[in-house]
C-alpha angles and dihedrals in degrees: 000000000000124000105241132166092250089065093054113035130145093251091077105116091209093063127071118238112269114251121241104209093187092054091048092051092242121161113255113262123239110217091213098049108020095248145018090284094031092112092058094046097045098075091052091048091051092050089052091052092049091048091055095051095078097053091039091054092046093050090046092055090046091052092051091049091049092051091047092050092049090048092052093046092050094051094041094052099035094038092074090075100028123054091194093054090047090054089057092064110133090227089071095054098088095053093044091048091050090051093052093045093049092058093045092228096118095052092046092050091046092054092046093051092046092052091050090050094050093046092050091047091049092054091046092051094044090054102029100051098052091041090049091050091051093048092046095048103039116058097197089053090048092051094043094049099042099090098037092049093048091047098049096042091057091061111095110249089227088062087072092057097100090047092048093049092047093050102034102028129226118321139052097326096076091046092052090047092053092047091051091046089055097044101044098074100060089047095046096045094042092050093046092050092048093049093047090051096056109127106250090215090069090054092048093050092049091051090048089054090053100252115172125217095274093047090047091055093045099044103031114017102040098044091045098051101030098092093048093045092050092050090047090054090051091051091047090050092059092048091047092052091052091050094044097069099054089040088059090057091067113087102316129117100209141047135068094285091054091047090058091056091043092053091047092052090051090048087238094142093163090059090045088055091050091053090050091051091048089053090054094046094046092047091052090048091050091050091049091049091047090050091053096045102036102041108101115241123224123227 
């Protein structure tokens, strides 16, 4: 399908009216600095950000220490009457972590879960981005898919677990399917919204200059939707990571989710706690990496 002005005009009720900065008397924007005087304000803004890093880091460390102290106090006081709560004492984390690392189980499960996450995200992106482009470009498709998409996306991905196991069998395939089922909707909807919001004047100018379909995609569509698509992928990545762990508790014998159940069945609550902490740390690291890689750069 070609990108033509008729697909993206200002009469679309789903899209806000494009702003005319000249008519509003706005100051011309400088792409490098965000405004006519953006270049002069940017160094000061950077100095302000650097000045805040020290206090922010100090308060962050203080927050971690406060949480750790509260955690220790809860398990120390409540552990007197509950062996399970006593096993969750943070002082036992180093020895439990060393035990899991010595057997190699934790590293193997971590790699397995990460591969399932990446495969599910790849499927979600491969399906969600083209579908989002189609929905954003073609109004009849957008209207026809609105209710079905809203209906299906509100169903919890874990609700499909019995269906996935019945169709795909036991193993990694159902887990990957559930991850993809969770991640596809932010990508699809974010892409569709970004495509539908493309300023039709850009399309008209490109057509006036004689751009063909490939040039239209390369010079108009991709630059316009790239920031929104990248942010949608980052959002989908967080949702997929949350869904991955419970999905790995359903009929698989590897992964971080399985390791939680395995530690519980062995009454190794300290190891169960370590796996939970690893899930949180790895999830935060994935989100940080996604923020660095998927945040569009200016200039």
